[in-house]
C-alpha positions as CSV (number, residue, x, y, z in Angstrom):
1,M,-144.2,38.2,166.7
2,E,-147.7,37.6,165.2
3,K,-148.6,39.9,162.3
4,T,-151.9,41.9,162.5
5,A,-154.0,41.2,159.5
6,I,-156.9,43.5,160.2
7,K,-157.3,46.6,162.5
8,I,-160.6,48.4,163.1
9,D,-160.0,51.6,164.9
10,H,-162.9,53.6,166.4
11,V,-165.2,53.0,163.4
12,Y,-168.6,54.6,163.0
13,K,-171.0,54.1,160.2
14,E,-174.1,56.4,159.9
15,Y,-177.0,55.8,157.6
16,R,-179.8,58.2,156.7
17,L,-183.3,56.9,156.9
18,G,-185.8,57.5,154.2
19,A,-185.2,59.4,151.0
20,I,-181.9,61.1,150.4
21,G,-182.3,64.6,149.1
22,G,-185.4,66.7,148.5
23,G,-186.1,65.3,145.1
24,T,-185.3,68.5,143.4
25,L,-182.3,70.9,143.2
26,R,-184.5,73.7,144.5
27,G,-185.5,71.7,147.5
28,D,-181.9,70.6,148.3
29,L,-180.8,74.3,148.1
30,Q,-183.6,75.4,150.4
31,S,-182.6,72.8,153.0
32,W,-178.9,73.7,152.7
33,M,-179.6,77.4,153.1
34,A,-181.8,76.7,156.1
35,R,-179.0,74.7,157.8
36,I,-176.4,77.5,157.0
37,R,-178.7,80.1,158.6
38,G,-179.7,77.9,161.6
39,K,-183.3,78.0,160.5
40,E,-185.9,75.2,160.4
41,D,-185.6,73.0,157.2
42,P,-188.7,73.9,155.1
43,N,-188.6,70.4,153.6
44,S,-188.4,68.5,156.9
45,K,-191.1,66.2,158.2
46,I,-193.6,67.9,160.6
47,G,-192.8,67.1,164.2
48,T,-189.0,66.5,163.7
49,D,-186.2,68.6,165.1
50,A,-184.3,69.8,162.0
51,S,-181.4,71.1,164.1
52,M,-180.6,67.7,165.5
53,H,-181.1,65.5,162.4
54,N,-181.2,62.4,164.7
55,G,-184.7,61.6,163.6
56,D,-183.5,60.8,160.0
57,R,-180.2,59.0,160.9
58,F,-178.9,56.1,162.8
59,L,-175.6,54.6,163.7
60,A,-175.2,51.1,162.3
61,L,-171.8,50.9,163.9
62,D,-170.9,53.0,167.0
63,D,-167.2,53.3,168.0
64,V,-166.2,49.7,167.1
65,S,-162.5,48.8,167.6
66,F,-160.7,45.4,167.4
67,S,-157.8,43.8,165.6
68,V,-157.4,40.3,164.1
69,K,-154.0,38.5,163.9
70,Q,-152.9,36.6,160.8
71,G,-154.2,33.0,160.7
72,E,-157.1,33.7,163.1
73,A,-160.7,32.5,162.4
74,V,-163.0,35.1,164.0
75,G,-166.8,34.8,164.2
76,I,-169.1,37.8,164.4
77,I,-172.5,37.2,165.9
78,G,-175.5,39.3,167.0
79,H,-179.2,39.9,166.4
80,N,-180.5,41.1,163.0
81,G,-179.6,44.7,162.6
82,A,-176.7,44.5,165.1
83,G,-174.2,45.7,162.4
84,K,-172.5,42.5,161.4
85,S,-173.0,42.8,157.6
86,T,-172.2,46.5,157.7
87,L,-168.9,45.7,159.4
88,L,-168.0,43.2,156.7
89,K,-169.0,45.6,153.9
90,L,-166.7,48.2,155.4
91,R,-164.0,45.7,155.7
92,S,-164.5,44.6,152.1
93,R,-164.5,48.3,150.9
94,V,-168.1,48.0,149.6
95,T,-168.8,51.2,151.5
96,A,-166.7,53.6,153.6
97,P,-166.9,54.4,157.3
98,T,-168.4,57.7,158.4
99,K,-165.6,58.0,160.9
100,G,-162.6,55.9,162.0
101,T,-160.0,53.9,160.2
102,I,-159.7,50.3,158.8
103,S,-156.3,48.9,157.9
104,Y,-155.3,45.5,156.6
105,N,-152.4,43.5,155.3
106,G,-153.0,41.3,152.3
107,R,-155.6,40.6,149.5
108,I,-159.2,40.1,150.5
109,A,-161.6,37.4,149.2
110,S,-165.2,38.6,150.0
111,M,-168.3,36.5,149.9
112,L,-171.1,38.8,151.2
113,E,-174.1,37.7,149.1
114,V,-175.0,34.6,147.1
115,G,-173.8,34.9,143.6
116,T,-172.3,38.4,144.0
117,G,-170.9,39.5,140.6
118,F,-172.6,36.7,138.6
119,H,-174.4,37.6,135.4
120,P,-177.5,35.5,134.9
121,E,-177.1,35.3,131.1
122,L,-173.6,34.0,131.2
123,T,-172.6,30.4,131.7
124,G,-171.0,29.1,134.9
125,R,-167.6,29.0,133.0
126,E,-167.9,32.6,131.9
127,N,-169.0,33.7,135.4
128,V,-166.0,31.9,137.0
129,Y,-163.7,34.1,134.9
130,M,-165.7,37.3,135.4
131,N,-166.1,36.8,139.1
132,G,-162.5,35.8,139.5
133,A,-161.4,39.0,137.8
134,I,-163.7,41.0,140.1
135,L,-162.0,39.4,143.1
136,G,-158.6,40.3,141.7
137,M,-157.4,37.1,140.0
138,T,-155.5,37.2,136.7
139,K,-156.6,35.0,133.8
140,A,-153.5,32.9,134.2
141,E,-154.5,32.2,137.9
142,I,-158.1,31.3,136.9
143,D,-156.8,29.0,134.1
144,K,-154.6,27.2,136.5
145,K,-157.3,26.8,139.2
146,F,-160.4,26.4,137.0
147,D,-160.6,22.6,137.3
148,Q,-160.2,22.8,141.1
149,I,-162.9,25.4,141.3
150,V,-165.4,23.4,139.3
151,E,-164.5,20.2,141.1
152,F,-164.9,21.7,144.6
153,A,-168.3,23.2,143.5
154,E,-169.4,19.9,142.1
155,M,-170.5,21.7,139.0
156,E,-168.8,19.7,136.2
157,E,-172.1,18.8,134.6
158,F,-173.5,22.3,134.6
159,I,-170.5,24.6,134.1
160,D,-171.5,25.5,130.5
161,T,-175.2,26.2,131.5
162,P,-176.4,29.8,132.0
163,V,-176.5,30.5,135.7
164,K,-180.0,31.9,135.4
165,R,-181.0,28.2,135.3
166,Y,-179.1,27.4,138.5
167,S,-180.8,26.8,141.9
168,S,-179.8,29.1,144.8
169,G,-177.7,26.2,146.1
170,M,-175.8,25.9,142.8
171,Y,-175.2,29.6,142.9
172,V,-173.6,29.6,146.3
173,K,-171.5,26.5,145.6
174,L,-169.9,28.1,142.5
175,A,-169.5,31.5,144.1
176,F,-168.0,30.2,147.2
177,S,-165.6,28.0,145.3
178,V,-164.3,31.0,143.3
179,A,-163.7,33.0,146.4
180,A,-162.1,30.1,148.3
181,H,-159.5,29.5,145.6
182,L,-158.4,33.1,145.4
183,D,-154.8,33.3,146.8
184,S,-155.9,35.9,149.4
185,E,-154.6,36.5,152.9
186,I,-158.1,37.4,154.2
187,M,-161.4,35.6,153.7
188,V,-164.6,37.5,154.6
189,M,-167.8,35.4,154.7
190,D,-171.4,36.5,155.5
191,E,-173.9,33.7,155.9
192,V,-172.7,32.1,152.7
193,L,-173.4,28.6,154.0
194,A,-177.1,29.2,154.7
195,V,-178.2,28.0,151.2
196,G,-175.9,25.0,150.6
197,D,-176.9,21.5,151.7
198,M,-175.4,19.9,154.8
199,K,-172.7,18.0,152.9
200,F,-171.5,21.2,151.1
201,Q,-171.6,23.2,154.4
202,Q,-169.2,20.7,156.0
203,K,-167.0,20.9,152.9
204,C,-166.9,24.7,153.1
205,L,-166.2,24.7,156.8
206,G,-163.4,22.3,156.2
207,R,-162.0,24.5,153.5
208,M,-162.2,27.6,155.7
209,G,-160.6,25.7,158.6
210,D,-157.7,24.6,156.4
211,A,-157.3,28.1,155.2
212,A,-156.9,29.4,158.8
213,N,-155.0,26.5,160.4
214,S,-152.8,25.2,157.5
215,E,-152.4,28.1,155.1
216,G,-152.2,30.9,157.7
217,R,-155.1,32.8,156.1
218,T,-157.4,35.1,158.2
219,V,-161.1,34.3,158.2
220,L,-164.0,36.7,159.3
221,Y,-167.2,34.7,159.4
222,V,-170.7,36.0,160.2
223,S,-173.5,33.5,160.9
224,H,-176.6,32.8,163.0
225,N,-175.7,29.1,163.1
226,M,-173.9,28.7,166.4
227,N,-172.8,25.2,165.5
228,T,-170.8,26.4,162.5
229,I,-169.4,29.2,164.6
230,R,-168.2,26.7,167.2
231,Q,-166.7,24.4,164.5
232,L,-164.8,27.1,162.7
233,C,-163.9,30.0,165.1
234,T,-161.4,30.1,167.9
235,R,-162.5,33.7,168.8
236,C,-165.8,35.4,168.5
237,I,-167.1,39.0,168.6
238,V,-170.7,40.0,169.7
239,L,-172.4,43.1,168.3
240,D,-175.5,44.6,169.8
241,H,-177.2,47.7,168.1
242,G,-173.9,48.8,166.6
243,H,-171.8,48.3,169.8
244,L,-169.1,45.7,170.3
245,I,-170.1,44.2,173.6
246,F,-167.7,41.2,173.7
247,D,-164.5,40.0,172.1
248,G,-163.1,36.7,173.3
249,E,-163.6,33.0,173.7
250,T,-166.2,31.5,171.4
251,E,-168.4,29.6,174.0
252,K,-168.5,32.7,176.2
253,A,-169.5,34.8,173.2
254,I,-172.4,32.4,172.3
255,E,-173.5,32.4,175.9
256,I,-173.7,36.3,176.0
257,Y,-175.5,36.3,172.7
258,M,-178.1,33.8,173.9
259,D,-178.5,35.6,177.3
260,R,-179.4,38.9,175.5
261,S,-182.0,37.2,173.2
262,R,-183.8,35.0,175.7
263,D,-187.3,35.6,177.1
264,L,-187.8,34.1,180.6
265,S,-191.4,35.0,181.0
266,C,-193.9,32.3,182.2
267,K,-196.8,33.5,180.0
268,K,-197.1,34.6,176.4
269,S,-199.9,36.3,174.4
270,Y,-200.1,35.6,170.7
271,V,-203.0,38.0,169.9
272,D,-200.7,40.4,168.0
273,Y,-198.1,37.8,166.9
274,V,-197.5,37.8,163.1
275,R,-197.5,34.2,161.8
276,P,-195.0,33.0,159.2
277,S,-195.8,33.9,155.6
278,W,-196.2,30.2,154.7
279,L,-199.0,29.8,157.4
280,T,-202.1,31.1,155.6
281,R,-204.6,28.8,157.3
282,D,-206.7,30.3,160.0
283,E,-208.9,27.4,161.4
284,V,-207.2,27.5,164.7
285,R,-205.3,30.3,166.4
286,I,-203.6,30.0,169.8
287,I,-204.3,33.1,172.0
288,S,-202.0,32.5,174.9
289,A,-199.9,29.9,176.7
290,E,-198.7,29.9,180.4
291,Y,-197.1,27.7,182.9
292,V,-199.6,26.6,185.5
293,Q,-198.8,27.3,189.2
294,K,-195.4,28.5,188.2
295,G,-193.9,32.0,188.6
296,N,-190.9,31.4,186.3
297,C,-189.7,29.0,183.6
298,T,-187.1,27.1,185.7
299,F,-187.8,23.4,186.3
300,N,-186.1,20.6,188.2
301,K,-186.0,17.6,185.9
302,T,-188.2,15.6,188.3
303,E,-191.0,18.2,187.8
304,R,-193.5,17.9,185.0
305,I,-194.1,20.9,182.8
306,R,-197.8,21.9,182.9
307,I,-199.0,24.4,180.2
308,K,-202.4,26.1,179.9
309,F,-203.4,26.9,176.4
310,E,-206.1,29.2,175.2
311,V,-207.2,28.6,171.6
312,V,-209.9,30.1,169.4
313,Y,-211.5,27.9,166.7
314,Q,-212.6,30.0,163.8
315,K,-213.8,27.0,161.7
316,K,-214.9,23.5,162.5
317,V,-211.9,21.3,163.3
318,D,-211.6,17.6,163.4
319,N,-208.6,15.4,164.4
320,L,-206.7,18.3,165.9
321,G,-203.2,17.7,167.4
322,L,-200.6,19.7,169.2
323,R,-196.9,19.2,168.5
324,F,-194.7,20.4,171.4
325,E,-191.1,20.9,170.1
326,I,-188.1,21.5,172.3
327,L,-184.9,23.1,170.8
328,N,-181.6,23.7,172.3
329,A,-179.9,27.1,172.6
330,V,-178.7,27.0,169.0
331,D,-182.1,26.1,167.6
332,T,-181.4,22.4,167.0
333,P,-184.4,20.2,167.8
334,V,-183.8,17.8,170.7
335,A,-187.3,16.5,171.6
336,T,-190.9,16.5,170.4
337,S,-194.1,15.4,172.0
338,I,-197.4,14.9,170.0
339,T,-200.8,15.1,171.6
340,M,-204.1,14.4,169.8
341,L,-206.9,16.6,171.2
342,P,-210.4,15.1,171.5
343,L,-212.0,18.3,170.3
344,N,-214.6,18.8,167.5
345,V,-215.6,22.4,167.9
346,S,-216.3,25.5,166.0
347,D,-216.6,29.3,166.6
348,E,-215.6,29.3,170.2
349,T,-212.6,29.8,172.5
350,Q,-211.4,27.0,174.7
351,T,-208.7,26.5,177.3
352,F,-207.0,23.2,178.2
353,E,-203.9,22.0,180.1
354,I,-201.3,19.5,179.0
355,E,-198.5,18.0,181.1
356,Y,-195.0,17.1,179.8
357,S,-192.2,15.1,181.3
358,I,-188.6,16.5,181.0
359,E,-186.8,13.8,183.1
360,N,-184.3,12.9,180.3
361,L,-183.3,16.5,179.5
362,V,-179.9,17.5,180.8
363,E,-179.3,20.8,182.5
364,G,-179.5,23.9,180.3
365,E,-181.8,26.4,178.6
366,Y,-184.2,25.4,175.9
367,K,-186.6,27.0,173.5
368,S,-190.0,25.6,172.4
369,F,-192.5,25.8,169.6
370,Y,-196.2,25.0,169.7
371,T,-197.7,23.7,166.4
372,F,-201.3,22.8,166.0
373,F,-202.1,20.5,163.1
374,C,-205.0,18.6,161.6
375,K,-204.8,14.9,160.5
376,N,-206.9,14.0,157.4
377,E,-208.5,10.7,156.6
378,F,-205.3,9.6,154.9
379,G,-203.2,10.2,158.0
380,N,-201.4,13.2,156.6
381,N,-200.7,16.2,158.9
382,R,-201.5,19.8,157.9
383,D,-200.2,22.6,160.2
384,V,-202.8,25.2,161.1
385,D,-200.9,27.3,163.6
386,N,-197.2,27.7,164.7
387,V,-195.9,30.0,167.4
388,P,-192.6,30.3,169.5
389,G,-193.3,28.8,172.9
390,L,-192.2,29.6,176.4
391,Q,-188.5,29.2,177.4
392,I,-187.5,26.1,179.5
393,V,-184.7,26.1,182.0
394,V,-183.6,22.8,183.5
395,D,-181.5,23.4,186.6
396,D,-180.9,19.9,187.9
397,N,-177.6,18.5,186.5
398,D,-177.6,14.7,186.5
399,T,-174.5,13.6,188.3
400,R,-175.0,9.8,187.8
401,D,-171.6,8.0,187.8
402,H,-170.0,11.4,188.7
403,I,-169.9,12.4,185.0
404,D,-169.9,16.0,184.1
405,W,-172.3,16.0,181.1
406,K,-171.0,17.7,178.0
407,S,-174.1,18.6,176.0
408,T,-172.1,20.3,173.3
409,H,-170.6,16.9,172.3
410,W,-173.1,14.4,173.7
411,G,-176.5,16.0,173.1
412,N,-179.3,17.3,175.4
413,V,-181.1,14.0,176.1
414,R,-179.6,11.5,178.5
415,L,-180.9,8.0,177.9
416,P,-181.1,5.5,180.8
417,A,-178.0,3.4,181.5
418,G,-177.6,0.3,179.4
419,V,-178.4,-3.0,181.1
420,L,-175.4,-5.3,181.4
421,L,-176.7,-8.8,180.6
422,E,-175.7,-11.8,182.7
423,E,-173.9,-14.6,180.8
424,N,-177.0,-16.9,180.9
425,D,-179.2,-14.0,179.5
426,V,-177.1,-13.8,176.3
């Protein structure tokens, strides 16, 4: 019989918004007496119902229940604010549930933030010992595994350097390595691979996979990277505004998550869109984009996508180009089209239409981005505006050769068939 490693039973977690307490003992006593007597809180904000308190509180988790068997690798996905990190913090005993019970069997290795427990003034070596002790390792255990920890983190050269001089990537490498080498039955990971480079991410995924498959350890993994969720997890939980809405097969969980976050409109306005912090230039601003003569965003692959752009030019612009980027459902770029616009204008709004071919895209749902850029006299590009584009749904599955296309393994672009050369052509 499989042993249950984690059990979450009807868990609620409530947080209070804004300041906690009235700031003075007198104010807190006034509020307490008002609640006891059923009167309005004299320190409450004007316009709020003091008898309900709902205006100052929210449920980060609302009646969440599930169990995880020993040796399972379970992913937890959802939008920002869905309750993923809160759930892991409860599981790691960083904070306590407002209501409900959490039980577990075994020691926990938690990695919730980059460099948790590291002291910037101490060296990497000293932090390995301190962080290991925080996680529950004895000095003898750390001594025994120290060389393995340093080798896995690829930090031999910098281990005696104060960690305040480490990059964020070096931080996460060493911190993950300490947690990964704890002899724990349960590993709890929250976006710990977001900082590491691609090579180290694959190394960490391999380590977590070995922990679950070969060592029988239980893994709880939160990430917005659906590719790593697919690679590591055999089961996935979807959270939405504190509610558990799905618990089951990984691909189905990803599909539900994507369905809830998609926007199938055929027109977008960017008048109130807040640009990324790195985009401070304002020569060009796109006002809107819409599909021409199209009431939805679904296309047969034989159709051409025709988009009408409305753009305002706030300064004189030369050598303006538009980069139309297509991404798959997990935000991996699959195609890009670049169009140079023969416009040399200033202080006016213009509209123009551009057509794109999608004949090589396989069936599926895609995201897009529109990036306007300027090319200088040296041929270098400088982005001047960047916005999320309209969704693209390709509904015509290519059945050439009666092959069921597997985009997860083969990609989203199908190239034409190779040409078999005759003997005299070789």
